[in-house]
N, C-alpha and C positions, 0 to 999 in steps of 0.2 A: 924363612919364609922369602917370596921373593913379592915385591909391590910392581906394576906394572905405571909405569910415568902418562900419564895423559897427555898427549900431545895436541896443542892448540893450534891451528890456523891462522898467520897474521894477516890481515885482510886491511887495505888502505879503506878509508872514508869512503873512495870513489867506486872503488871492488864490492863494496857493503850495498852501495846504493843500486851497483848495475844488478846484482844479484837478488836483492829485496824488492825493490821500485822497478826496476827495468832500466834497459838500455838505454843511453841518451837517444833522442828524437823517436822514443816511443809513447804514444798517449799517456800511459801512467807516470811516466817520467816527466812528462812536459807538462802535464797537473800539478804533479810535485815542487818542480822548481818555480812555477807560476804562485802558487799558494805560497811557499817559501818567501819569496820576492814580495806579495802582496801583504805576507806579516810582516818583513821587516822595513815597511814603508811605513804600515801605523806604529811600529815601534820609533821611526826616525821623526815621526810626523811628533809624539810624545815627547820625547828627546828635546825636540827643540822647543815646542811650546813654553816645558818645563826651564829650559834654558834663559828663555826669553822671560821666564816667570808670570807666567801667564794661567790664569786657570781656564777649565774646558770652558766653563760660563762665557769667559771674557773672550778667548777664543771664537767661542759660538757666536758672539753677538759681533765680530769684527766681520764675519763673514755673513752673516744672517740664516745662522742655524741654531737650534735648541742645544742644549750641555749635550742632551743625551744621544746627539748627533756626531759629537766630537768625540764623546767615548764610544759610540761604535767602531766610527772610524780611527780610532788609536789600536780597538782590537783587532779589526778587520775590516782593508777596504778591499775587499771583492765587490760588493756591491755599491761602488760608488763610482761619481762619471770622473775624468779626467781632469772635468771643469771644477770639479769643487777641491779636488787635491791640488790644483794651481792656485784657488782662490784662497786657500789652507798655507801653502806656502808663501804665496803674495803677501797676506797679513800677516806671517811670521818674518817678514822681510828676509825670506831664506832664497838661493839662487834656485833652480831646478834645471835638469840635463837630462834627455832622453836621449837612449840609445837603442835605433833600430837595426837589428841584424836583417842581412837579407839571405836567405837561402839559395843555393848555386844551382839548383833547378831550373829548368827554362819556364820562361814564362809568354802565354800565347793571347790574343786579346780575341773573343771570338766575335 
């Protein structure tokens, strides 16, 4: 009796993302990348808060919001303003650096 070996194709993470989510530059991939960055930002806030030995309530008091707002912020930063994020990092005494990437496409002002 002969057995067949199942061959699995090996793929990199980038290849899987391209296949399942879409190529870089497509709306689906851009949304995925944005959501991932926002999730990481929330995790960073939580990590720095804990490193500074602050509760969510204490951090909220520092920036003038309720504990529930800090909890929401740490779980998802999608519906928050940049101003709030900056307030949080200032309260945590953490430096923030933003990077802006310009597309190579032509820019015209009407």
